[in-house]
N, C-alpha and C positions, 0 to 999 in steps of 0.2 A: 206469580204461576203456581200454575199447580205442580203439589210434589207427584215423582216419578211412582214412588209406592201407590200399591193400588187401594190398601187399605180407610180407616177412614181415621178421622184427625185422631184422636187416643193411640190408635199404631205409628203416627208420623210422631206424636209428641214422647210417647215408648222410645222411639227409636234416637232423638233429641236425647231425652234425659239419660239414657245407655251413654250414647257418644262423649256428653260429658260428664260423666261417669270417668270415662275412660281414656279424657286425652283425646279425643275424638278418632281414636282407632277401635274399632268393633271387629268381632268375628260373626263368621257365617252362621256358627252354633247361637253366637249371642241375636242375631238378627232374628232367624228362625224362632228362639222363644219368647220373643213378642211378636210373630205373625208374621212376619217378612219373607216370600217366596222365593225360589232360585230367578223367576221371571221380574219380581219385582227387584231382586237387587239388580241383574240385566240391564233394565231400566233403568236404574237411578244413576247406573253407572255412564250409560248411554248418553244420560242427561248430565252427565257431570256431577249430579250430587251425592255419590260416592267414587273414592277413587278408591282400585285395585290397588294394593301396596304389597303383598305378597297372596301367594296360594290359600282361600280362607279369611283372608284379613283385607279392612278394607278403611280407607280416613274417609271422614266427613268432610265438605266441600267448608260447614263454618260451624264452628265451637264458641259458642259466649263464653 
């Protein structure tokens, strides 16, 4: 299944690496730092790839 993030594979890899470093929880600011837009975040939440845990904070669906 394609990622709900609109960026290239590097962006997806950057988000995954960021999430692993922070036990699967990332802030909106951290996501923006790797090029994730508000539209990307909304799409990922709808797709279930990100779960909003509180305003501006998201948990990833799976972290190794």
